[in-house]
C-alpha positions in Angstrom: -14.4 -2.3 -7.4 -13.2 -5.0 -4.9 -9.7 -4.8 -3.6 -7.5 -7.7 -2.2 -4.1 -6.9 -0.6 -1.3 -9.4 -0.2 2.4 -9.5 0.5 2.6 -8.6 4.1 4.6 -10.6 6.6 7.4 -10.5 9.2 10.7 -8.9 8.3 13.7 -7.6 10.1 14.5 -3.9 10.2 16.3 -2.9 7.1 14.4 -5.5 5.0 12.0 -5.1 2.2 8.4 -6.2 1.3 6.3 -5.6 -1.7 2.5 -5.3 -1.1 0.1 -6.0 -3.9 -3.5 -4.8 -4.3 -5.5 -6.6 -6.9 -8.7 -4.9 -8.1 -11.6 -6.7 -9.6 -14.0 -5.0 -12.0 -13.7 -3.0 -15.1 -12.9 0.3 -13.6 -9.3 -0.1 -12.6 -7.9 2.2 -15.3 -10.2 5.1 -14.3 -9.3 4.9 -10.6 -6.6 6.4 -8.6 -5.5 4.4 -5.5 -4.0 5.0 -2.1 -2.3 3.0 0.6 -3.1 3.5 4.2 -1.8 1.9 7.4 -3.0 1.5 10.9 -0.9 0.5 13.8 -2.5 -0.8 17.1 -4.0 2.1 19.0 -3.4 4.6 16.2 -5.6 6.1 13.6 -5.5 5.0 10.1 -3.0 7.1 8.2 -2.3 7.8 4.6 0.9 6.3 3.3 0.8 7.4 -0.3 -1.2 7.3 -3.6 -1.0 6.9 -7.3 -3.1 8.7 -9.9 -4.8 7.4 -13.0 -1.8 8.7 -14.9 0.8 7.1 -12.6 1.9 10.1 -10.6 2.7 9.2 -7.1 3.1 10.7 -3.7 4.2 9.2 -0.4 4.2 10.5 3.2 7.3 12.3 4.3 8.4 9.4 6.7 8.4 7.0 3.7 10.1 9.2 1.1 13.2 7.5 -0.3 12.0 4.1 1.1 8.5 3.4 -0.3 7.5 3.4 -3.9 4.0 3.1 -5.4 3.3 1.7 -8.9 0.5 0.2 -10.9 0.1 -2.3 -13.6 -3.1 -1.7 -15.5 -2.8 -4.9 -17.4 -2.9 -6.8 -14.1 -5.3 -4.6 -12.3 -2.7 -4.3 -9.6 -1.3 -1.5 -7.5 2.0 -2.1 -5.6 3.7 -0.7 -2.5 7.4 -1.4 -2.5 8.8 -0.9 0.9 12.5 -0.8 1.5 14.7 -0.2 4.5 11.7 -1.0 6.8 11.7 0.2 10.3 9.9 -1.1 13.4 7.6 2.0 13.3 6.3 0.8 9.9 4.6 -2.1 11.7 0.9 -1.8 10.9 -2.0 -3.3 8.9 -1.7 -1.9 5.4 -4.8 -1.1 3.4 -5.4 -0.3 -0.3 -8.2 2.1 -1.2 -9.6 3.2 -4.5 -10.6 6.8 -5.2 -14.1 5.4 -5.7 -14.2 4.5 -2.0 -13.5 0.8 -1.9 -11.2 -0.6 0.8 -9.3 -3.9 0.9 -9.3 -6.1 3.9 -5.7 -5.2 4.8 -2.4 -7.1 5.1 -0.2 -7.2 8.2 3.3 -5.9 8.1 5.5 -6.6 11.1 9.1 -5.2 11.3 11.3 -6.6 14.1 14.2 -4.7 15.5 
């Protein structure tokens, strides 16, 4: 499966963004997905994930702010990010459980 992220941008602290990850191929429904992020100088870290059945988990620092969802009809996984903080600044990547990665989308949160 090929993955393409979009929706990143520059936002002020406290703002919101919704990232999208569109998957090509016929295996979307049988894949779970995860979101990762990587800030400059840091390792890539797991942000959250969604199972085939729609169960979700997010990292503790994002609980209450980030929500992951999927639309199987659109082959799309979403990361809704609210109350963004400067420390959320990073390149955000989508990954399928089958091992495919997207190219990433930049999120920059200004203070």
